[in-house]
C-alpha positions, -999 to 999 in steps of 0.1 A, spaced: 565 299 -103 583 332 -109 553 352 -94 552 329 -64 590 332 -61 586 370 -61 559 368 -34 583 348 -12 611 373 -15 602 392 17 602 359 36 636 350 21 650 383 32 639 377 68 653 342 68 686 354 53 688 332 22 677 336 -14 667 301 -27 681 289 -60 655 261 -60 623 279 -52 604 246 -50 623 237 -19 609 267 0 575 260 -14 576 225 -1 589 237 33 558 258 36 533 230 26 514 213 54 502 177 50 466 188 51 471 204 17 477 170 1 444 154 9 431 142 -24 461 155 -42 497 144 -49 519 171 -35 551 170 -15 548 183 21 573 197 46 576 165 67 608 152 51 624 186 52 613 190 88 631 157 96 663 169 80 661 204 94 657 191 129 690 172 126 708 202 111 694 225 138 705 202 166 741 199 152 745 237 147 731 246 181 753 220 197 784 235 180 773 270 190 769 260 227 802 241 227 820 272 214 802 298 234 802 281 269 837 265 272 832 261 310 798 245 309 794 209 319 776 184 297 744 186 317 742 224 313 749 221 276 722 195 273 696 217 291 705 246 269 702 225 238 668 211 248 656 246 254 667 260 221 655 232 198 621 226 214 590 233 192 581 265 211 615 281 204 613 271 168 578 285 166 591 318 180 617 320 152 590 312 126 569 341 140 599 364 137 604 353 102 567 360 95 560 326 79 523 325 89 508 341 58 530 319 36 522 285 51 501 264 28 473 247 48 443 226 40 408 237 50 409 216 82 439 236 95 434 270 79 414 286 106 441 283 134 471 268 116 491 300 110 493 307 147 495 271 159 529 265 176 533 229 165 529 239 129 551 270 131 578 249 149 576 223 122 579 249 94 609 265 111 627 232 109 615 224 74 629 258 62 662 250 78 662 217 60 654 234 27 682 259 32 706 230 38 696 213 6 696 245 -14 730 259 -3 747 235 21 758 233 57 776 266 60 747 287 47 722 267 69 746 274 98 745 311 91 707 312 90 705 293 123 731 315 141 713 346 130 680 333 143 691 316 175 723 334 187 704 360 209 682 332 224 713 311 232 730 340 250 699 351 269 677 321 276 640 329 278 633 303 304 652 293 336 678 266 327 670 243 356 666 207 348 631 204 334 625 169 348 635 181 383 612 212 380 583 189 369 590 164 397 591 191 424 559 206 410 541 172 410 553 164 446 542 198 459 507 191 447 505 155 459 508 140 424 529 108 418 563 111 403 560 118 365 561 87 344 582 87 312 573 63 284 591 56 252 565 59 224 588 51 195 623 51 182 631 57 146 660 65 124 693 47 119 714 34 148 739 62 144 712 90 144 682 77 163 652 98 172 632 90 203 596 101 211 589 102 248 556 109 266 554 122 302 524 112 322 509 127 354 474 115 364 447 141 358 467 159 330 471 153 293 503 135 284 530 157 268 552 143 241 585 154 226 613 141 205 651 140 209 683 123 197 685 104 230 660 92 256 674 116 281 671 146 259 636 135 247 625 132 284 638 166 292 620 180 261 588 163 271 590 177 307 597 212 293 567 209 270 545 199 300 559 227 321 552 253 294 518 240 286 507 241 322 524 274 330 543 258 358 574 281 357 553 312 356 536 301 388 569 294 405 582 328 395 551 344 410 555 325 442 592 334 445 
């Protein structure tokens, strides 16, 4: 374990936290594909926890940084910052790819797969929270997300509006949003929403409310199809 702990030190430096419990970071880097035929803990539970911690810290950051912003703008900024693509970018900056433990089925593409990288970013945040508490997790998140918060990498227009306008301009019906599932306790639910447009694969996303999950699903669809880039080129 000490050797593996030493191997992880460069990653800990980039994250900004030295783990007391090295097993937490190891678990945060372990994909479910590794556990096929074996009994090992994976990052899924830490991802669940880290997602909640990230959302709370980002909400606090936005509230303090943009005192004049209305609730709608704050919600759009929140959805942009906590989406999987943003988390994957942070994971790439941390350089987590070589450290992620993957099974054979995922090993060929897993270290560059946005969904996995986004999950690992959240699981690392969850691991930091368990290892050192809220304040240290907050510091890690601020360090990783502050520049993104102040200089958004995407337009902050309402994602549902952007998607609807795009669909209408191409003769498609209005995007349909469906609730796939709701989990978690009543005081901290998590919604999974799917957005559907005929002729395209559905896009799913999660959020702490239906509205935020719908925005996140629309944003995922937009990014996947390159919609905003096309709009910029046409401007």
